C-alpha positions in Angstrom: 97.4 -43.9 231.4 99.6 -45.4 234.4 102.5 -43.3 235.3 104.8 -45.9 234.6 103.7 -46.2 231.1 104.1 -42.3 230.8 107.9 -42.3 232.2 108.7 -44.6 229.9 107.1 -43.0 226.8 108.7 -39.6 228.0 112.2 -41.4 228.1 111.4 -43.1 224.5 110.5 -39.5 223.2 113.7 -37.7 224.8 116.0 -40.4 223.2 114.4 -40.0 219.8 114.8 -36.4 220.5 118.4 -36.8 221.6 119.0 -38.8 218.7 117.4 -37.1 215.8 119.1 -34.7 213.6 115.4 -32.9 212.5 112.2 -33.2 214.2 109.0 -32.1 212.1 105.8 -31.4 213.6 102.9 -32.1 211.9 98.9 -31.8 212.6 97.2 -34.8 212.2 93.3 -34.1 212.4 91.5 -35.0 209.9 93.1 -38.7 209.0 92.1 -42.0 210.0 94.1 -44.4 212.0 94.7 -46.2 208.6 95.9 -43.4 206.9 98.2 -42.7 210.1 99.4 -46.2 209.9 100.2 -46.1 206.1 101.7 -42.7 206.5 103.8 -44.1 209.6 104.9 -47.2 207.0 105.8 -45.3 204.2 108.2 -43.0 206.6 109.6 -45.9 208.5 111.0 -47.5 204.9 112.5 -43.6 204.2 114.0 -43.9 207.9 112.1 -41.9 209.6 110.3 -42.1 212.9 106.3 -40.9 213.0 104.7 -40.8 216.7 101.6 -39.1 217.7 102.3 -37.9 221.0 100.4 -36.0 224.1 101.6 -32.5 223.9 102.5 -32.6 227.9 104.4 -35.8 227.3 106.5 -33.7 224.5 107.1 -31.0 226.8 108.9 -33.4 229.0 110.6 -35.2 227.0 112.0 -31.6 225.1 113.1 -30.7 228.6 114.7 -34.0 229.4 116.2 -34.0 226.2 118.0 -30.5 226.3 115.5 -28.9 223.6 113.1 -27.1 225.0 112.5 -24.6 222.1 110.5 -27.5 220.5 107.5 -26.2 222.8 107.3 -23.3 220.3 105.8 -25.5 217.4 104.0 -27.9 219.5 100.4 -26.7 219.8 97.2 -28.9 219.6 96.9 -32.6 218.3 100.3 -33.2 216.9 102.5 -35.7 215.7 106.2 -35.7 215.3 108.4 -36.9 212.4 111.8 -37.9 213.6 114.7 -38.0 211.2 118.2 -39.4 212.1 120.3 -39.2 209.1 119.8 -37.0 206.5 117.4 -33.7 207.0 116.8 -33.5 203.6 115.5 -36.9 203.1 113.2 -36.9 206.0 111.5 -33.5 204.6 111.2 -35.0 201.5 109.6 -38.1 202.2 107.4 -36.5 204.5 106.1 -33.8 202.0 106.3 -36.6 198.9 103.4 -38.5 200.9 101.5 -36.1 201.6 101.4 -35.3 198.3 100.7 -38.3 196.9 98.3 -39.5 199.0 96.6 -35.8 199.0 96.5 -36.1 202.9 95.1 -33.0 204.5 98.3 -33.3 206.8 100.0 -29.7 207.6 103.6 -29.2 208.4 103.7 -27.0 211.7 107.1 -26.3 211.4 110.4 -28.3 212.6 113.5 -28.4 215.1 117.0 -28.7 213.3 119.5 -28.9 216.1 118.7 -25.9 218.1 117.0 -23.9 215.5 113.3 -23.7 214.7 112.3 -23.8 211.4 108.8 -22.7 209.9 106.5 -24.8 207.6 108.3 -22.9 204.6 111.5 -23.7 205.7 110.8 -27.2 206.0 109.0 -27.2 202.8 112.1 -25.6 201.3 114.5 -28.1 202.7 112.4 -31.1 200.8 113.0 -29.2 197.7 116.9 -29.2 197.6 118.5 -31.3 195.3 119.8 -34.4 196.7 123.3 -34.5 198.6 125.4 -35.9 195.8 124.3 -33.5 193.6 125.3 -30.4 196.1 128.4 -31.9 196.6 129.4 -32.0 193.1 128.1 -28.5 192.5 130.2 -27.3 195.4 133.2 -29.0 194.0 133.1 -27.8 190.9 132.7 -24.5 192.3 136.2 -25.1 194.0 137.8 -25.9 191.0 137.3 -23.0 189.3 139.7 -20.7 191.3 142.2 -23.4 191.2 142.0 -23.7 187.4 142.1 -19.8 187.4 145.4 -19.8 189.6 147.0 -22.4 187.6 146.4 -20.5 184.3 147.8 -17.6 185.9 150.9 -19.5 187.1 151.6 -21.0 183.8 151.3 -17.9 181.8 154.6 -16.4 182.1 156.2 -19.7 182.0 154.2 -20.4 178.5 155.6 -16.9 177.2 159.3 -18.2 178.0 158.7 -21.1 176.4 157.2 -19.7 173.2 160.1 -16.9 173.0 162.7 -19.9 173.5 160.9 -22.1 170.9 161.0 -19.3 168.5 164.5 -18.7 169.2 165.6 -22.1 168.6 163.6 -22.5 165.1 165.1 -19.2 164.0 168.6 -20.6 165.0 168.1 -23.6 163.1 167.2 -21.8 159.9 
């Protein structure tokens, strides 16, 4: 490869690394070029970039992007999936495609912010419910203490109201 082309590739990778919210490393050995192209197309529909890259270029790009911990999950032939928005959707899209196409693709790990993820952690991310479900569960959990506090604060007032209503009813009889 020409030096200028390598510099451009490293620059593009560093840009992808700095913009991405999650990076998932996979082993692509055993896949045909056609299968990789289909995987890349399926992931791009989900908003995920997928690139087969040389390790030395990834190392340089990781240093350039300020994410040297990515080196820990790069070993042997590797392809990187870049998620730019929702980290769960990235992991789900990759896991679902691997399962549906029955590919011999293995997840090696991931990088979430500055934290290295093991393959099991990436798989557990893919198993999380959708964001809307998680938000609704959180709101439901937040409403319980507020409702309890409301009942506690209203209880003395209800008691006073009951006493006054009974007094008023007995006074009119």
